[in-house]
ZAFI-807313 format. One record per residue: x, y, z of N, C-alpha, C, O in turn. Coordinates in steps of 0.05 Angstrom, whole numbers, plus 5000, padded with zeros to 4 digits. Last residue first. Example, Ala and Ser with C-alpha at 12.3 -4.5 7.8 and 13.67 -1.06 7.14 Angstrom:
BEGIN
525749555142527349795143525850015157526850235161 526448865156524649105156526449345156528549345169 
# end
This chain:
BEGIN
463052704879463052974889461952984917461753194929 467552194858464952274869465252554881467252624892 472151974839470952184823468252284833466852434820 475151594866472351524858471151724838469351654823 480151844874479951574864477251514852477051394831 478852354895480352334870479952054857479552034833 476252184942474752344922476152334895474852304874 480351944969478151774960476451924939475451804920 483452394980484552184963482352004952482351934928 480052665015480852794990481952584970481452604946 479752285057477352365042478052485015476852414995 485152275075483952035064481452105048481051995026 485552805094487352715072486052465059485952455034 481852775136481452965114483152885090482152905067 484452415169482052325155481252515133480052435113 488852725188489252475174486852405157487052335133 486153145214488053205193488452955175488352975151 483152865253481753025233483653085209482753065186 487352605283485152455270483852615247483552515225 490753025301491752815283489452675268489652635244 487253335331488953465311489953255291489953305267 485052965367483353075346485053205324484353185300 489452885403488452665385486852775362487152675339 489653395427491953285413491053065393491853065370 484053825418485553625432487753505414487553525390 481754205384482754295410484354085425485754155444 479954365328481954155336483254235362485554325362 474054405302475454535324477454325335476654145350 473154395231473354265257474954435277476754585270 472654565179471654745199472054635228471254765247 474454135149476054385148475154585169476754755177 470353765156473053715168474653975169476154015189 466254015126465953975155468653945168469254065189 468553975074467954245086467654225116468754395131 468453415068471053565068470653835080472353925096 462953335067464553215089467253365091468153435113 461553585019460453685045462153585068462653725087 464353244983464953534985463953655011465353815023 461752754991464552784998465353075001466853145020 455452845025457052825001459952855008460552965029 454152485087454452725071455752665044457052465041 451552245145451952165117451952415100449952555099 453952135211452852315191453452205163455552075159 453451915277453951845250452552035231450152095235 456652165334454252165318454952095290456852205279 459652135398459652055370456852055358454951955370 461052345448458752455434458652375404457652535388 464752115479465752315461463552445445463952645431 461551725502462451945519463552175502463352405510 461151375459458751515468459451755485458251965483 466451205458465351345435462851495442462351725433 466650945508468351185504467351345479467551585479 462950525499462450725520464050975515463051195517 462150445427463250365453462550585473461550795466 456450395383458650545395459550425422457850325437 454150155334454450015360456850145374459050025376 449350435288451950415300451850275327449850275341 444750045250445250255269447950215282448749995286 445049925178444349855205444750095224445150315214 444949695109445049905130444149795157442749595159 448949335066446649325083447049535105449049545118 453149495034451349285023448749285039446549245028 457050065021454949935037453349735022452449785000 463750015004461050084995459049925011459349675014 470150325017468250115021465450215012464850445013 477050425008474350515001472550275005473150054996 481950435061480650325037478050475031477150635048 488150525095485450625088484550505061486050475042 491850425153491350315126488450405119486650355134 496350745193493550745185493350645156494550765138 500250685248500250615220497350575211496050395221 502951105295500450975287500550935257500951125242 507351135344507351125315504850975308504650735313 507751515403506251325388506751355358506551585347 508951865446510951675437509551445422510051205426 505752285457505052035470506851805461506151575466 508152695428507352745456506652495471506852485496 508952495375511152525394510352545423511552425441 506252115334505152285355507152295378507152135396 506552025271508552035292507552225314508052465312 502951645229502651865248504851835269504951635284 502451485162503951435186503751685204504251905195 497551245119498751485132500051395158498851245174 496350945056497150915084498251185094499651335080 490650865012493450905019493950875048492150795064 486150654989486550934987489450994992490751154978 484450084951486150194971486250504967486450594944 477549894935480150014929481750094954480650174975 473449554977474349564949477249664948479049544958 469249185019471749345017472849324988473149104977 462549245030464549115014466949295011466749525003 459249245094460249375070462249195056463449025068 454149355138455749145127456649255100454949335084 453549865189453349755162455049515157457149475169 454350125235452149925235451849795208450149625205 458550465242456350555224453950365225451750445217 461950235280461550525280459350635261458450855265 461549675274461249795300460550095298458750185312 462349615218459949515231459449655257457249755263 467449825213465249945197462649865210460850035214 470349475247470149755253467849895238466450055250 469748985218468849005246468349305253466249375264 472249105170469449015170468249055197466049145200 477449225190475849425176472949355176471249525182 479248735209478948965228477149175216475449295229 479548465160477748375181477148595201474848635209 483348775133480648765123478648665143476348745145 488048695164487048965158484148955150482549115160 486848135208488348275188486948535182484948605195 487047935278485648055255487648145234489948215240 489947765321488647565305487147675280486147515264 488848345359490348095357488647895341486347845346 485948895320486248725344487848465338488048385314 487249515297487249235289487849065313489949095326 483350095314485649915318485149635308482949525310 479050395264480350375290482450165290483350065270 473550715229476050565231477150565260476250715277 470451225192470250975206472950835207474450825187 473251895201471951685185471951425201473251405222 471352455242473252245233471752055215469252055214 471253135269470152905253472252705247474652765248 470353525330471853425306470353205293468453085304 468453705381468053855357469853775333470653955318 468353445429470753595423470653735396472653865388 463153235430464353345455466753515449467153715463 462053025380460953285387462153405412462253645415 464952755331465452735360464653005372466253185374 461852475278462252735291462652685321460852575334 463852085225463052085253463752355265466052455262 461151955160463152075178462052085206459652075210 460051625101459651615130461851755144464251695140 458051945040460051805057459251825086458052015095 453451804985454451965008456351805025456251555024 451351474947453851614941454951794963457051904961 447151164962446551424950448951594943448751814934 449350754990448150694964447450944948447150934924 455451035019452750915020451750874991452950954972 462250915029460151035011457550885014457450635013 467151035074464850855068462751015053461751215062 473651005078471651205068469351035058469550895038 476550675133475150665107473550925103472451045121 482150365167480150575164478850555136480050435118 485950055217484650025191482350225189480750245208 492250105250489350155249488450135220489950175201 497249935297496249915270493249955270491849845287 502150235336499350155335498550155306499050345291 508150215373506850205347503950105350503449915365 511950675410510350435410508750445384508050655375 518350945392515450965391514250685396515350485387 524151235419522750995411519751035413518751135433 526051755423527851545418526451295408527551155390 524052365398523052115411524851895403525251835380 524053035401525752805396524752575412524552585437 518353365373520053305396521753065388521152915370 515453925337516453645338518353615362519653795371 510154335358513054305356513754005356512853865374 504154375318505554355344508554315338509354265315 500754345274501154605287502654595313502454785329 500853865249498353935262498654185280497154235298 505953805229503753805210501053885222499153965208 508953755276509154005260506854025241505854255236 507953235292506853455308506853705292504953865293 506752905228508252955253506953175269505053295259 505052425180504252645197505952665222506552465235 506652245119507652195145507052445162508252655158 502352015066503452225083504552115109503651915119 501651565034500651825025502052045040502852245028 504550985015504551175037503851445024505151545007 501050444984502650694981502350875005500150915016 501749765000500050005000501850255000503850265014 
# end
């Protein structure tokens, strides 16, 4: 999978720090298209940012297995995973984390209701379906007040723009 970007503290408006060793976390993400061509985005209302569906790859899962699980948990949908969007490496110096994000495009086969975790509910997660262009506008207006939000929103905005190029969807 092609590396699209390596995000650092500097890319999200912070000062880079010298980190001797990072712990590694792998995550699988998707730009999920509904049957009407709209994309699923998650609004974390407590902190005012958006993200696309996805999360950590658990023990025993591969990228696509984790992706199917995350899409189901966060959107309630069963989806078919198609094209690769690319990979983004996040060097989160403040927490000594290297997060490797694998992103794909997925298409909904069957709709359902999200199954948010307690922490996602606490963050005020809400599922929204918007055109790609509308989603990009929302991401650009995000209030990136927390360290994690700065990385998540920046990363997922890049993935949305890349998916738009690949699919040609507006």
